[in-house]
N, C-alpha and C positions, 0 to 999 in steps of 0.2 A: 831468442826473441827478447829476453830481458836485456841482453847486451845491446841489441839494436835500439830498444826503447831508451836506454840510458844515453846512447850516442846521440839520439835525436834531441832529447832534452838538453844535453850538454851543448850541442851545436847552436840551438836557438838561444840558450842562455848567454853564450859568448857573443853571438851576433847582436842580440838586443842590448848588450852592455856597451856597445860601441857608441850608441847615441846617448848623449848626456841629457839629464832631465832639466827642467826649467829651474832657474835659481829661486830659492825661497824668498818670499816677500820680506821676511824679517826673521833672522836666526843668528845665534852666536857665531862669532868668527871661528870658534872651535870646530864648528861643522865644516867650514871651508878649508881649514888647514889640516884636516884629517887626511891621512895618506890615500891617494888615488881619487880624491873628490874632484868632480868636474860638474859644471852646470852651464846653462845658456840663457841669454836674453835675446830673443829673436835670432839673428845671425851671429851674435857675439858669444863665443865660448870661453869660459873662465876656468883656470886650473892652476896647479903647481903653487898653491898658497903656502906661505909661511909667515909666522909672526914672532918677532923677537923683542920683548919689552925689557928694558933695563932702567936702573935708577930707583928713586924713591916713589913708592905708590903707583908705579906704572900699571895700568889696567891689564889684566890677563886676557887671553883669547876668549875666555868664558864671559868676561865683563864687557867685551866689545861686541856690538850688534851690527850685523851687515844687512842693509836694506837695498832694495832694487829700485831703479827709476827707469821708466820707458818713455819713448816719445821721439822727437827729432834728435835729441841727444839721450842716449841710454847708457846706464852704467851702474856702479855700486857706490853706496853711501856707508861709510864706516863711522858709527856712533860709539865713542869711547869715553868721553868726558875726561880727556887728558888734562891734568892740572898740577901745578907745583907752587908751593908757598915759599916765602922768603928763605933763602939758604939751601933750598932743595932744587934738584933738576932730574928730569927723566927723559928717556929716549925710546921711541917705539918704531920698529921697522916692519912695514907691511910689504910683502913681495908676492907677485903673482904674474901669470901669463894670460893674455887675452888674444884670441885669434878670431878672424872674421870668416865665416863659412859662406862662400859664394859672393863675397863683397870685400871692400878695402876700407881700412880705417884712415880717415883724412884729418881728424882733429881730436885733440886731447885737452880736456878741461880739468883744472884742479880747483876745487871749491872748498872753502872753510866756512863754518857756521859757529856762532857762539864763541868767537875768539876774543880774548881780552888780554891786555898786558899793561901794567902801570909802572911808573917809576923806572927803574933800570931792569925790570923783568922783561922777558921777550919769548917769542915763539919763532922757530924756524921750521918750515916744511919744505924739504928738498925732494923733487921728483926726478928720478933718473930712469932712462930706458936703455936696456942692454949695457948697463954700467956707465952710461954717458948722461950727464946732466941735460935735461930737456931745456933748450935755450929759452923758449917763450915763458916757461914756468919758473926756471931758475931756482933760486933759493928764496922762498917767500918769507919775508920778515914782518913780524908784528911786534911793536914795542912802543913804549911811551904813550900808550893810549890810542895808537893808530889801529885801524881795522882794515884788513884786506879780505874782500869777499871772494874773489875768483881771479884766475889767470888762465889763459889758453894758449895753445900752440898748434898752428896749422902746418902740415908737412906733406911730403909726397906720399901717395897711397902705400899703406903697409898692410900686410895680411896678419902679421904677428907682432905683438909688443910684449917685451919682458920688463915689467915695471917694478920699481922699488920706491916706496914712499917713506921718508924718514921724518918722523914727527918729534921735534926736540922742544922741550918746555923747560925754561929756566926761571925760577921764582925770584931771581935777583937778590939784592942784599939790603934793600931799603924798607923792609917790612911790607912789601907788596906781594902780588901773586900774578900768575899768568895761566892761561888755559885755552883750550879749544874743545868744543863739544863734539864736532864731527868734521870729517874730511871726506871729500867725494872725488871720484874719477868718472867723467862722462865722456862718451865717444860719439863722434859723427862718422857715418859710414856712407859709402857709395857702392852701388851694385856694379859688379864686374860685367864687361861686355861679353866675355867668353861664357859658354854654356857650362853650367855646373850641375851634375846629376842631383836630383832630389834625394834627400837622406832616406826617405821611405823606400824609394825604388832601389837605391844603392844597397840598402840593407836586405831588401827582398832578393836582389840578385846574388848577394854574398851568401845569403841563407840557402838559396837554391844550389849554388856551387858546393856549399858545405855538405848538402844532403846527397850529392851524387854518390859518394862511397856508401852511404846508408842504403840507398835504393839498390845498389848492386848487391849488397849483402842480403837484402830481402829477396831478390830474384834467385840468388843461389840457394837460399833456404827453401 
């Protein structure tokens, strides 16, 4: 009887873990890049996070805050306060995977906020997907006092994107500085025409299948 109860609890624990929870409204990036972490915003599922900061005073994953945005375009906002003074530079790489459950991703937006660069200092934010530079986003440069707020790329429907965002800050050599307070990825989606099982019903069905051996053991007992 104890063995049967244990198997029942284990089966439901495994089946319930399949469905990711809702992404936190605001939490450190350290939560996201923890092993096995996944979360969702509507039909968008996020996972496989990693963060690699290098250079002078690059913020750690505990110092970068991830916020969520929902609406016609939904996604993640990374608040890090990346900045470099004259003679210094830093580079921070954010990587993750986003999949669309029962839908397709048709548009990717890169946004920056609080960006500044004077003199010969500059900011480069490169967006790549599956190791390829995203054409419409390219390598966004801010320098000499110029400001870039956003860029976007529309493409054929995709169900999975493997993204890498490289944030490079160079403080220049003329006594100036450069920085960006946040970088965002927002996604436009469209519903697929093919039928996709509801997650709740799918989990219920899997749970029922998992419990078949348990039921047999109970009858034998």
